[in-house]
C-alpha positions in Angstrom: -40.4 -205.0 -162.5 -37.2 -204.9 -160.5 -37.1 -207.8 -158.0 -34.7 -207.9 -155.0 -32.8 -210.8 -156.7 -32.5 -208.9 -159.9 -31.3 -205.8 -158.0 -28.6 -207.9 -156.2 -27.4 -209.3 -159.6 -27.3 -205.8 -161.2 -25.2 -204.6 -158.3 -22.8 -207.6 -158.6 -22.5 -207.0 -162.4 -21.8 -203.3 -162.0 -19.3 -203.9 -159.2 -17.4 -206.3 -161.4 -17.4 -203.9 -164.3 -17.3 -200.5 -162.7 -16.3 -201.0 -159.1 -16.1 -197.2 -158.5 -19.8 -196.7 -159.2 -22.2 -196.6 -156.3 -25.8 -198.0 -156.4 -28.7 -195.9 -155.3 -32.5 -196.1 -154.9 -34.8 -193.1 -154.8 -38.5 -193.9 -154.3 -39.5 -195.7 -157.5 -36.1 -195.1 -159.3 -32.8 -197.0 -159.0 -29.4 -196.9 -160.6 -25.7 -196.3 -160.3 -23.5 -193.2 -160.1 -19.8 -192.6 -160.6 -17.1 -190.9 -162.5 -15.3 -192.0 -165.7 -12.1 -190.3 -167.1 -12.2 -189.1 -170.7 -9.8 -191.2 -172.8 -8.5 -188.2 -174.7 -9.0 -185.2 -172.3 -8.4 -187.0 -169.1 -11.3 -185.0 -167.6 -13.7 -186.7 -165.1 -17.3 -187.1 -166.2 -20.1 -187.8 -163.8 -22.2 -190.6 -165.1 -25.6 -191.7 -163.8 -27.5 -194.7 -165.0 -31.1 -194.5 -163.8 -34.2 -196.6 -164.4 -37.8 -197.0 -163.1 -38.3 -200.0 -160.9 -41.7 -200.8 -162.3 -40.7 -200.8 -166.0 -37.2 -202.3 -165.7 -35.9 -204.4 -167.5 -38.4 -203.9 -170.3 -37.4 -200.2 -170.5 -33.6 -199.6 -170.4 -32.0 -197.2 -168.0 -31.4 -193.5 -168.9 -27.8 -192.4 -169.0 -26.8 -188.9 -167.9 -23.3 -187.4 -168.3 -22.0 -184.1 -166.8 -20.4 -182.3 -168.5 -22.2 -183.3 -171.7 -20.3 -184.5 -174.7 -21.8 -184.1 -178.1 -25.5 -184.1 -178.9 -26.4 -187.7 -177.9 -25.9 -187.4 -174.1 -28.1 -185.7 -171.6 -27.0 -183.9 -168.6 -28.2 -183.6 -165.0 -30.5 -180.7 -165.9 -32.4 -183.0 -168.3 -33.3 -185.4 -165.6 -37.0 -185.8 -164.7 
């Protein structure tokens, strides 16, 4: 279960690693959203990391990218 202390620490970690990402909470979900630039194409990719507050950290967050790259990434249309 995501506690308030854990949520604060997650935000601090993300801010130190990806300061351009913004935290969000939506009912029982939480995560971070932002853009990363493709190293080869230079194109921006919207990236969302999202997890369920009740099952985190036992269940890792889902990662969504738009536009998709390859077969291992899911896009926004795949989100629950």
